[in-house]
Backbone as JSON Lines, residues from 0, in Angstrom:
{"i":0,"aa":"M","n":[-5.17,-11.5,-14.47],"ca":[-4.04,-12.23,-15.01],"c":[-2.88,-12.15,-14.01]}
{"i":1,"aa":"L","n":[-2.91,-12.9,-12.99],"ca":[-1.84,-12.94,-12.0],"c":[-0.74,-13.88,-12.5]}
{"i":2,"aa":"P","n":[0.54,-13.48,-12.4],"ca":[1.61,-14.4,-12.8],"c":[1.59,-15.65,-11.92]}
{"i":3,"aa":"T","n":[2.14,-16.71,-12.45],"ca":[2.26,-17.96,-11.7],"c":[3.35,-17.8,-10.66]}
{"i":4,"aa":"D","n":[3.09,-18.28,-9.45],"ca":[4.11,-18.24,-8.4],"c":[5.35,-19.0,-8.87]}
{"i":5,"aa":"T","n":[6.49,-18.6,-8.33],"ca":[7.77,-19.23,-8.67],"c":[8.24,-20.03,-7.46]}
{"i":6,"aa":"P","n":[9.33,-20.77,-7.58],"ca":[9.81,-21.54,-6.42],"c":[10.1,-20.69,-5.18]}
{"i":7,"aa":"R","n":[10.54,-19.44,-5.37],"ca":[10.85,-18.6,-4.21],"c":[9.84,-17.5,-3.95]}
{"i":8,"aa":"L","n":[9.0,-17.17,-4.95],"ca":[8.15,-15.99,-4.84],"c":[6.68,-16.29,-5.12]}
{"i":9,"aa":"R","n":[5.82,-15.47,-4.53],"ca":[4.39,-15.51,-4.86],"c":[3.94,-14.09,-5.16]}
{"i":10,"aa":"F","n":[2.88,-13.99,-5.94],"ca":[2.35,-12.7,-6.4],"c":[0.94,-12.51,-5.86]}
{"i":11,"aa":"R","n":[0.59,-11.25,-5.58],"ca":[-0.79,-10.93,-5.22],"c":[-1.04,-9.46,-5.51]}
{"i":12,"aa":"E","n":[-2.34,-9.1,-5.63],"ca":[-2.68,-7.71,-5.85],"c":[-2.36,-6.88,-4.61]}
{"i":13,"aa":"M","n":[-2.02,-5.62,-4.83],"ca":[-1.74,-4.69,-3.73],"c":[-3.04,-4.26,-3.07]}
{"i":14,"aa":"T","n":[-2.95,-4.03,-1.77],"ca":[-4.09,-3.49,-1.02],"c":[-3.57,-2.36,-0.14]}
{"i":15,"aa":"E","n":[-4.49,-1.64,0.47],"ca":[-4.1,-0.57,1.39],"c":[-3.25,-1.1,2.55]}
{"i":16,"aa":"A","n":[-3.43,-2.35,2.9],"ca":[-2.65,-2.95,3.98],"c":[-1.16,-3.04,3.64]}
{"i":17,"aa":"D","n":[-0.82,-2.85,2.36],"ca":[0.57,-2.93,1.91],"c":[1.28,-1.58,1.93]}
{"i":18,"aa":"L","n":[0.62,-0.56,2.44],"ca":[1.17,0.79,2.41],"c":[2.57,0.86,3.02]}
{"i":19,"aa":"A","n":[2.77,0.29,4.18],"ca":[4.09,0.36,4.84],"c":[5.16,-0.34,4.01]}
{"i":20,"aa":"S","n":[4.83,-1.46,3.41],"ca":[5.8,-2.18,2.57],"c":[6.15,-1.38,1.32]}
{"i":21,"aa":"I","n":[5.13,-0.86,0.64],"ca":[5.36,-0.09,-0.57],"c":[6.2,1.15,-0.26]}
{"i":22,"aa":"A","n":[6.03,1.72,0.91],"ca":[6.8,2.91,1.31],"c":[8.3,2.62,1.38]}
{"i":23,"aa":"T","n":[8.72,1.36,1.46],"ca":[10.15,1.02,1.52],"c":[10.79,0.94,0.15]}
{"i":24,"aa":"L","n":[10.0,1.04,-0.92],"ca":[10.53,0.93,-2.28],"c":[10.88,2.29,-2.85]}
{"i":25,"aa":"E","n":[11.88,2.32,-3.71],"ca":[12.23,3.54,-4.45],"c":[11.51,3.47,-5.78]}
{"i":26,"aa":"V","n":[10.23,3.92,-5.8],"ca":[9.42,3.81,-7.02],"c":[9.46,5.07,-7.86]}
{"i":27,"aa":"G","n":[9.98,6.16,-7.35],"ca":[10.06,7.38,-8.13],"c":[8.69,8.01,-8.33]}
{"i":28,"aa":"G","n":[8.67,9.13,-9.0],"ca":[7.42,9.81,-9.27],"c":[6.89,10.54,-8.06]}
{"i":29,"aa":"S","n":[5.71,11.11,-8.22],"ca":[5.15,11.93,-7.16],"c":[3.89,11.33,-6.55]}
{"i":30,"aa":"R","n":[3.58,10.07,-6.85],"ca":[2.35,9.47,-6.35],"c":[2.38,9.19,-4.85]}
{"i":31,"aa":"G","n":[3.55,8.87,-4.32],"ca":[3.64,8.43,-2.93],"c":[3.09,7.01,-2.81]}
{"i":32,"aa":"P","n":[3.36,6.34,-1.7],"ca":[2.93,4.93,-1.54],"c":[1.42,4.72,-1.7]}
{"i":33,"aa":"A","n":[0.61,5.58,-1.1],"ca":[-0.85,5.41,-1.21],"c":[-1.31,5.61,-2.65]}
{"i":34,"aa":"G","n":[-0.76,6.61,-3.33],"ca":[-1.09,6.84,-4.73],"c":[-0.63,5.71,-5.63]}
{"i":35,"aa":"W","n":[0.51,5.11,-5.27],"ca":[1.05,3.98,-6.03],"c":[0.08,2.8,-5.97]}
{"i":36,"aa":"I","n":[-0.4,2.51,-4.77],"ca":[-1.36,1.41,-4.6],"c":[-2.65,1.73,-5.34]}
{"i":37,"aa":"E","n":[-3.14,2.95,-5.2],"ca":[-4.39,3.35,-5.87],"c":[-4.24,3.23,-7.39]}
{"i":38,"aa":"W","n":[-3.13,3.7,-7.94],"ca":[-2.85,3.62,-9.38],"c":[-2.85,2.16,-9.85]}
{"i":39,"aa":"N","n":[-2.21,1.29,-9.08],"ca":[-2.16,-0.12,-9.47],"c":[-3.53,-0.78,-9.39]}
{"i":40,"aa":"R","n":[-4.28,-0.47,-8.37],"ca":[-5.63,-1.04,-8.26],"c":[-6.51,-0.59,-9.42]}
{"i":41,"aa":"R","n":[-6.35,0.66,-9.84],"ca":[-7.08,1.16,-11.0],"c":[-6.63,0.41,-12.26]}
{"i":42,"aa":"N","n":[-5.33,0.14,-12.38],"ca":[-4.82,-0.63,-13.53],"c":[-5.43,-2.03,-13.57]}
{"i":43,"aa":"Y","n":[-5.54,-2.7,-12.4],"ca":[-6.15,-4.03,-12.37],"c":[-7.56,-3.97,-12.94]}
{"i":44,"aa":"T","n":[-8.32,-2.96,-12.51],"ca":[-9.72,-2.82,-12.93],"c":[-9.83,-2.48,-14.41]}
{"i":45,"aa":"E","n":[-9.05,-1.5,-14.86],"ca":[-9.17,-1.0,-16.23],"c":[-8.5,-1.9,-17.27]}
{"i":46,"aa":"H","n":[-7.39,-2.55,-16.92],"ca":[-6.61,-3.28,-17.91],"c":[-6.46,-4.77,-17.62]}
{"i":47,"aa":"G","n":[-6.82,-5.18,-16.41],"ca":[-6.65,-6.58,-16.04],"c":[-5.25,-6.91,-15.57]}
{"i":48,"aa":"F","n":[-4.4,-5.89,-15.46],"ca":[-3.05,-6.09,-14.94],"c":[-2.56,-4.81,-14.3]}
{"i":49,"aa":"G","n":[-1.47,-4.92,-13.6],"ca":[-0.81,-3.81,-12.92],"c":[0.47,-4.35,-12.32]}
{"i":50,"aa":"L","n":[1.01,-3.66,-11.34],"ca":[2.16,-4.18,-10.61],"c":[1.62,-4.98,-9.44]}
{"i":51,"aa":"W","n":[2.09,-6.2,-9.29],"ca":[1.66,-7.05,-8.19],"c":[2.7,-7.03,-7.09]}
{"i":52,"aa":"L","n":[2.26,-7.24,-5.89],"ca":[3.17,-7.36,-4.77],"c":[3.9,-8.7,-4.89]}
{"i":53,"aa":"I","n":[5.19,-8.7,-4.64],"ca":[5.94,-9.96,-4.63],"c":[6.46,-10.21,-3.22]}
{"i":54,"aa":"E","n":[6.25,-11.45,-2.79],"ca":[6.66,-11.89,-1.46],"c":[7.35,-13.24,-1.57]}
{"i":55,"aa":"K","n":[8.18,-13.52,-0.61],"ca":[8.69,-14.89,-0.47],"c":[7.52,-15.74,0.0]}
{"i":56,"aa":"H","n":[7.62,-17.04,-0.16],"ca":[6.54,-17.92,0.31],"c":[6.37,-17.83,1.82]}
{"i":57,"aa":"S","n":[7.38,-17.34,2.52],"ca":[7.28,-17.14,3.97],"c":[6.42,-15.92,4.31]}
{"i":58,"aa":"G","n":[6.09,-15.11,3.3],"ca":[5.31,-13.89,3.52],"c":[6.16,-12.64,3.59]}
{"i":59,"aa":"D","n":[7.49,-12.77,3.56],"ca":[8.37,-11.6,3.6],"c":[8.24,-10.79,2.32]}
{"i":60,"aa":"F","n":[8.01,-9.49,2.46],"ca":[7.87,-8.57,1.34],"c":[9.19,-8.44,0.58]}
{"i":61,"aa":"V","n":[9.15,-8.55,-0.75],"ca":[10.33,-8.39,-1.6],"c":[10.23,-7.11,-2.41]}
{"i":62,"aa":"G","n":[9.07,-6.84,-3.01],"ca":[8.91,-5.66,-3.86],"c":[7.64,-5.75,-4.68]}
{"i":63,"aa":"D","n":[7.69,-5.15,-5.86],"ca":[6.57,-5.28,-6.78],"c":[7.1,-5.56,-8.18]}
{"i":64,"aa":"C","n":[6.26,-6.14,-9.0],"ca":[6.63,-6.45,-10.37],"c":[5.34,-6.67,-11.14]}
{"i":65,"aa":"G","n":[5.3,-6.22,-12.37],"ca":[4.09,-6.44,-13.15],"c":[4.09,-5.67,-14.44]}
{"i":66,"aa":"L","n":[2.88,-5.43,-14.93],"ca":[2.67,-4.81,-16.23],"c":[1.9,-3.51,-16.08]}
{"i":67,"aa":"T","n":[2.3,-2.51,-16.86],"ca":[1.57,-1.25,-16.94],"c":[1.56,-0.8,-18.4]}
{"i":68,"aa":"L","n":[0.62,0.07,-18.73],"ca":[0.62,0.7,-20.04],"c":[1.46,1.96,-19.96]}
{"i":69,"aa":"Q","n":[2.37,2.12,-20.93],"ca":[3.25,3.28,-20.94],"c":[3.27,3.89,-22.34]}
{"i":70,"aa":"E","n":[3.25,5.2,-22.38],"ca":[3.35,5.92,-23.64],"c":[4.82,6.18,-23.95]}
{"i":71,"aa":"V","n":[5.23,5.84,-25.16],"ca":[6.59,6.07,-25.61],"c":[6.5,6.6,-27.04]}
{"i":72,"aa":"G","n":[6.94,7.82,-27.24],"ca":[6.96,8.4,-28.58],"c":[5.6,8.44,-29.25]}
{"i":73,"aa":"G","n":[4.55,8.68,-28.49],"ca":[3.21,8.79,-29.05],"c":[2.5,7.46,-29.24]}
{"i":74,"aa":"E","n":[3.14,6.35,-28.89],"ca":[2.52,5.03,-28.97],"c":[2.4,4.43,-27.57]}
{"i":75,"aa":"W","n":[1.41,3.57,-27.38],"ca":[1.21,2.9,-26.09],"c":[1.75,1.47,-26.16]}
{"i":76,"aa":"F","n":[2.48,1.09,-25.12],"ca":[3.08,-0.24,-25.02],"c":[2.79,-0.83,-23.65]}
{"i":77,"aa":"V","n":[2.84,-2.15,-23.56],"ca":[2.79,-2.82,-22.27],"c":[4.22,-2.93,-21.77]}
{"i":78,"aa":"E","n":[4.43,-2.42,-20.55],"ca":[5.76,-2.44,-19.95],"c":[5.8,-3.41,-18.78]}
{"i":79,"aa":"V","n":[6.9,-4.16,-18.67],"ca":[7.18,-4.92,-17.47],"c":[8.05,-4.04,-16.59]}
{"i":80,"aa":"G","n":[7.66,-3.92,-15.33],"ca":[8.43,-3.11,-14.4],"c":[8.62,-3.84,-13.08]}
{"i":81,"aa":"W","n":[9.64,-3.47,-12.34],"ca":[9.94,-4.12,-11.07],"c":[10.64,-3.15,-10.14]}
{"i":82,"aa":"H","n":[10.41,-3.35,-8.86],"ca":[11.09,-2.62,-7.79],"c":[11.33,-3.64,-6.68]}
{"i":83,"aa":"V","n":[12.56,-3.73,-6.22],"ca":[12.9,-4.68,-5.16],"c":[13.48,-3.89,-3.98]}
{"i":84,"aa":"R","n":[13.03,-4.27,-2.79],"ca":[13.53,-3.67,-1.55],"c":[15.06,-3.65,-1.59]}
{"i":85,"aa":"S","n":[15.68,-2.57,-1.14],"ca":[17.13,-2.43,-1.27],"c":[17.91,-3.57,-0.61]}
{"i":86,"aa":"D","n":[17.45,-4.06,0.53],"ca":[18.19,-5.14,1.19],"c":[17.93,-6.51,0.57]}
{"i":87,"aa":"A","n":[17.06,-6.58,-0.45],"ca":[16.79,-7.84,-1.14],"c":[17.33,-7.82,-2.58]}
{"i":88,"aa":"Q","n":[18.02,-6.74,-2.94],"ca":[18.55,-6.63,-4.3],"c":[19.78,-7.53,-4.47]}
{"i":89,"aa":"R","n":[20.06,-7.82,-5.73],"ca":[21.22,-8.64,-6.13],"c":[21.11,-10.09,-5.64]}
{"i":90,"aa":"Q","n":[19.88,-10.57,-5.5],"ca":[19.65,-11.96,-5.1],"c":[18.81,-12.71,-6.14]}
{"i":91,"aa":"G","n":[18.58,-12.07,-7.29],"ca":[17.84,-12.71,-8.38],"c":[16.33,-12.58,-8.3]}
{"i":92,"aa":"Y","n":[15.82,-11.87,-7.31],"ca":[14.36,-11.75,-7.17],"c":[13.73,-10.98,-8.34]}
{"i":93,"aa":"A","n":[14.36,-9.89,-8.78],"ca":[13.8,-9.12,-9.89],"c":[13.74,-9.97,-11.15]}
{"i":94,"aa":"T","n":[14.8,-10.7,-11.44],"ca":[14.81,-11.55,-12.63],"c":[13.76,-12.65,-12.53]}
{"i":95,"aa":"E","n":[13.65,-13.27,-11.37],"ca":[12.67,-14.34,-11.17],"c":[11.24,-13.81,-11.34]}
{"i":96,"aa":"A","n":[10.97,-12.67,-10.74],"ca":[9.63,-12.08,-10.84],"c":[9.34,-11.61,-12.26]}
{"i":97,"aa":"A","n":[10.29,-10.92,-12.88],"ca":[10.09,-10.39,-14.23],"c":[9.92,-11.52,-15.25]}
{"i":98,"aa":"T","n":[10.6,-12.63,-15.04],"ca":[10.43,-13.79,-15.93],"c":[9.0,-14.32,-15.84]}
{"i":99,"aa":"A","n":[8.49,-14.44,-14.62],"ca":[7.1,-14.91,-14.44],"c":[6.11,-13.94,-15.06]}
{"i":100,"aa":"V","n":[6.35,-12.64,-14.91],"ca":[5.46,-11.64,-15.48],"c":[5.54,-11.67,-17.01]}
{"i":101,"aa":"R","n":[6.74,-11.79,-17.57],"ca":[6.89,-11.91,-19.03],"c":[6.11,-13.11,-19.55]}
{"i":102,"aa":"D","n":[6.21,-14.24,-18.86],"ca":[5.49,-15.45,-19.28],"c":[3.98,-15.25,-19.2]}
{"i":103,"aa":"A","n":[3.51,-14.56,-18.16],"ca":[2.08,-14.28,-18.04],"c":[1.62,-13.35,-19.16]}
{"i":104,"aa":"A","n":[2.46,-12.38,-19.53],"ca":[2.13,-11.47,-20.63],"c":[2.01,-12.25,-21.94]}
{"i":105,"aa":"R","n":[2.94,-13.15,-22.17],"ca":[2.91,-13.98,-23.39],"c":[1.63,-14.82,-23.42]}
{"i":106,"aa":"E","n":[1.3,-15.46,-22.3],"ca":[0.1,-16.29,-22.22],"c":[-1.17,-15.47,-22.41]}
{"i":107,"aa":"A","n":[-1.14,-14.2,-22.04],"ca":[-2.3,-13.32,-22.2],"c":[-2.41,-12.75,-23.61]}
{"i":108,"aa":"G","n":[-1.45,-13.06,-24.47],"ca":[-1.51,-12.61,-25.85],"c":[-0.89,-11.25,-26.12]}
{"i":109,"aa":"I","n":[-0.12,-10.73,-25.18],"ca":[0.57,-9.46,-25.4],"c":[1.68,-9.73,-26.42]}
{"i":110,"aa":"E","n":[1.66,-8.94,-27.49],"ca":[2.57,-9.22,-28.6],"c":[3.96,-8.63,-28.44]}
{"i":111,"aa":"H","n":[4.05,-7.45,-27.82],"ca":[5.35,-6.8,-27.66],"c":[5.45,-6.25,-26.25]}
{"i":112,"aa":"L","n":[6.54,-6.54,-25.58],"ca":[6.75,-6.14,-24.2],"c":[7.97,-5.24,-24.14]}
{"i":113,"aa":"I","n":[7.88,-4.18,-23.35],"ca":[9.03,-3.28,-23.19],"c":[9.37,-3.13,-21.7]}
{"i":114,"aa":"A","n":[10.54,-2.56,-21.46],"ca":[10.95,-2.08,-20.14],"c":[11.6,-0.73,-20.38]}
{"i":115,"aa":"I","n":[11.23,0.26,-19.58],"ca":[11.8,1.6,-19.66],"c":[12.73,1.77,-18.47]}
{"i":116,"aa":"I","n":[14.01,2.01,-18.76],"ca":[15.03,1.98,-17.71],"c":[15.92,3.21,-17.82]}
{"i":117,"aa":"R","n":[16.21,3.82,-16.7],"ca":[17.15,4.95,-16.67],"c":[18.55,4.43,-17.0]}
{"i":118,"aa":"P","n":[19.35,5.18,-17.76],"ca":[20.68,4.72,-18.18],"c":[21.58,4.29,-17.04]}
{"i":119,"aa":"H","n":[21.51,4.96,-15.88],"ca":[22.4,4.64,-14.76],"c":[22.02,3.34,-14.05]}
{"i":120,"aa":"N","n":[20.83,2.79,-14.34],"ca":[20.36,1.61,-13.63],"c":[20.86,0.34,-14.33]}
{"i":121,"aa":"V","n":[22.13,0.06,-14.12],"ca":[22.79,-1.07,-14.77],"c":[22.16,-2.4,-14.35]}
{"i":122,"aa":"A","n":[21.76,-2.52,-13.09],"ca":[21.15,-3.77,-12.62],"c":[19.85,-4.06,-13.37]}
{"i":123,"aa":"S","n":[19.01,-3.06,-13.56],"ca":[17.75,-3.27,-14.28],"c":[17.99,-3.55,-15.76]}
{"i":124,"aa":"R","n":[19.03,-2.95,-16.32],"ca":[19.39,-3.28,-17.71],"c":[19.75,-4.76,-17.81]}
{"i":125,"aa":"G","n":[20.44,-5.28,-16.79],"ca":[20.78,-6.7,-16.77],"c":[19.55,-7.59,-16.64]}
{"i":126,"aa":"V","n":[18.61,-7.19,-15.8],"ca":[17.37,-7.95,-15.65],"c":[16.63,-7.99,-16.98]}
{"i":127,"aa":"A","n":[16.54,-6.85,-17.65],"ca":[15.84,-6.79,-18.95],"c":[16.47,-7.78,-19.93]}
{"i":128,"aa":"R","n":[17.79,-7.79,-20.01],"ca":[18.46,-8.72,-20.93],"c":[18.22,-10.18,-20.53]}
{"i":129,"aa":"K","n":[18.25,-10.46,-19.23],"ca":[18.06,-11.83,-18.76],"c":[16.68,-12.38,-19.1]}
{"i":130,"aa":"I","n":[15.68,-11.5,-19.2],"ca":[14.33,-11.98,-19.54],"c":[14.05,-11.89,-21.05]}
{"i":131,"aa":"G","n":[15.1,-11.59,-21.83],"ca":[14.97,-11.62,-23.29],"c":[14.65,-10.29,-23.95]}
{"i":132,"aa":"L","n":[14.71,-9.19,-23.22],"ca":[14.48,-7.88,-23.82],"c":[15.81,-7.33,-24.31]}
{"i":133,"aa":"E","n":[15.78,-6.68,-25.46],"ca":[16.98,-6.1,-26.06],"c":[16.8,-4.61,-26.22]}
{"i":134,"aa":"F","n":[17.91,-3.88,-26.22],"ca":[17.86,-2.43,-26.4],"c":[17.2,-2.1,-27.73]}
{"i":135,"aa":"E","n":[16.21,-1.18,-27.68],"ca":[15.54,-0.73,-28.9],"c":[15.87,0.73,-29.23]}
{"i":136,"aa":"R","n":[15.79,1.6,-28.22],"ca":[16.02,3.02,-28.48],"c":[16.12,3.79,-27.17]}
{"i":137,"aa":"E","n":[16.58,5.01,-27.28],"ca":[16.56,5.9,-26.13],"c":[15.51,6.97,-26.38]}
{"i":138,"aa":"V","n":[14.87,7.4,-25.3],"ca":[13.8,8.39,-25.38],"c":[13.94,9.35,-24.21]}
{"i":139,"aa":"H","n":[13.21,10.45,-24.27],"ca":[13.08,11.33,-23.11],"c":[11.72,11.02,-22.5]}
{"i":140,"aa":"K","n":[11.72,10.67,-21.23],"ca":[10.48,10.3,-20.55],"c":[10.53,10.82,-19.13]}
{"i":141,"aa":"N","n":[9.46,11.45,-18.71],"ca":[9.35,11.97,-17.34],"c":[10.55,12.82,-16.95]}
{"i":142,"aa":"G","n":[10.98,13.69,-17.84],"ca":[12.02,14.65,-17.53],"c":[13.44,14.16,-17.65]}
{"i":143,"aa":"G","n":[13.67,13.0,-18.23],"ca":[15.04,12.52,-18.36],"c":[15.21,11.48,-19.43]}
{"i":144,"aa":"L","n":[16.45,11.17,-19.72],"ca":[16.78,10.15,-20.7],"c":[16.39,8.78,-20.16]}
{"i":145,"aa":"A","n":[15.81,7.96,-21.02],"ca":[15.44,6.6,-20.65],"c":[15.78,5.67,-21.81]}
{"i":146,"aa":"L","n":[16.1,4.45,-21.47],"ca":[16.39,3.42,-22.47],"c":[15.18,2.5,-22.56]}
{"i":147,"aa":"V","n":[14.78,2.18,-23.78],"ca":[13.66,1.27,-24.0],"c":[14.23,-0.06,-24.47]}
{"i":148,"aa":"F","n":[13.95,-1.1,-23.7],"ca":[14.29,-2.47,-24.07],"c":[12.99,-3.14,-24.47]}
{"i":149,"aa":"G","n":[13.01,-4.08,-25.4],"ca":[11.78,-4.72,-25.8],"c":[12.0,-6.06,-26.46]}
{"i":150,"aa":"A","n":[10.89,-6.79,-26.61],"ca":[10.92,-8.08,-27.31],"c":[9.52,-8.4,-27.81]}
{"i":151,"aa":"D","n":[9.46,-9.04,-28.96],"ca":[8.2,-9.58,-29.44],"c":[7.95,-10.88,-28.7]}
{"i":152,"aa":"L","n":[6.73,-11.08,-28.25],"ca":[6.38,-12.29,-27.5],"c":[5.6,-13.28,-28.35]}
{"i":153,"aa":"R","n":[5.25,-12.93,-29.56],"ca":[4.49,-13.82,-30.43],"c":[5.28,-15.09,-30.72]}
{"i":154,"aa":"N","n":[4.59,-16.21,-30.71],"ca":[5.18,-17.5,-31.07],"c":[6.44,-17.81,-30.29]}
{"i":155,"aa":"D","n":[6.46,-17.42,-29.01],"ca":[7.62,-17.63,-28.16],"c":[8.88,-16.95,-28.68]}
{"i":156,"aa":"A","n":[8.71,-16.0,-29.59],"ca":[9.88,-15.29,-30.11],"c":[10.43,-14.38,-29.03]}
{"i":157,"aa":"S","n":[11.72,-14.24,-29.02],"ca":[12.37,-13.33,-28.09],"c":[13.21,-12.35,-28.9]}
{"i":158,"aa":"T","n":[12.63,-11.9,-30.01],"ca":[13.39,-11.01,-30.87],"c":[12.88,-9.6,-30.75]}
{"i":159,"aa":"C","n":[13.75,-8.72,-31.02],"ca":[13.46,-7.3,-30.93],"c":[12.58,-6.84,-32.08]}
{"i":160,"aa":"R","n":[11.75,-5.84,-31.83],"ca":[10.92,-5.27,-32.87],"c":[11.76,-4.39,-33.79]}
{"i":161,"aa":"S","n":[12.76,-3.75,-33.24],"ca":[13.61,-2.87,-34.05],"c":[14.8,-3.66,-34.57]}
{"i":162,"aa":"G","n":[15.69,-2.98,-35.27],"ca":[16.88,-3.63,-35.78],"c":[17.97,-3.8,-34.74]}
{"i":163,"aa":"F","n":[17.84,-3.2,-33.57],"ca":[18.87,-3.31,-32.55],"c":[18.79,-4.68,-31.9]}
{"i":164,"aa":"M","n":[19.85,-5.44,-31.95],"ca":[19.84,-6.77,-31.36],"c":[20.82,-6.89,-30.19]}
{"i":165,"aa":"H","n":[21.31,-5.77,-29.7],"ca":[22.19,-5.78,-28.53],"c":[22.05,-4.44,-27.85]}
{"i":166,"aa":"D","n":[22.64,-4.32,-26.67],"ca":[22.57,-3.04,-25.94],"c":[23.56,-2.09,-26.6]}
{"i":167,"aa":"G","n":[23.11,-1.37,-27.62],"ca":[23.96,-0.48,-28.36],"c":[24.12,0.89,-27.72]}
{"i":168,"aa":"W","n":[23.48,1.12,-26.59],"ca":[23.58,2.42,-25.96],"c":[24.97,2.61,-25.4]}
{"i":169,"aa":"Q","n":[25.6,3.72,-25.72],"ca":[26.98,3.97,-25.32],"c":[27.11,5.24,-24.5]}
{"i":170,"aa":"G","n":[26.2,5.47,-23.56],"ca":[26.21,6.66,-22.74],"c":[27.36,6.67,-21.74]}
{"i":171,"aa":"A","n":[27.27,7.53,-20.76],"ca":[28.36,7.74,-19.81],"c":[28.58,6.57,-18.87]}
{"i":172,"aa":"V","n":[27.61,5.67,-18.76],"ca":[27.77,4.53,-17.86],"c":[28.59,3.46,-18.57]}
{"i":173,"aa":"P","n":[29.73,3.01,-18.0],"ca":[30.56,2.0,-18.67],"c":[29.88,0.65,-18.77]}
């Protein structure tokens, strides 16, 4: 289930040849670039989706964006995630890619989509809202506070599963 290319971006599965490009992203965790690629390739095989490499049509590497399974509060959800090269941020690439991935998730029959975002990541909170995800709750994940944004994708609905219909989180970030 590869997302449809957009006017500025194209998607493809990651390969070992992408190691140098992936190494330029701030993906967090302890997998390292090679582990990141291996994890995504395993996701493609096991689930039919993962994070795809995003490039401009010229072939210039932008980042990654896609779907992964994530555990939140004892339940498993499909998450949309994105990472954009630092020198390509604030140009709309994350929103463009995440929109295409959200649409692919809807077409694949995924009923509820989430994004897990650290509170300090204001830019990613904005991307989540732009693609129709709304604040649902805060959780502790991977050793820190995280915000869960989500939306039901059934019947083209862009409504939240919970009662929160706006970013009600009022943490230290203004």
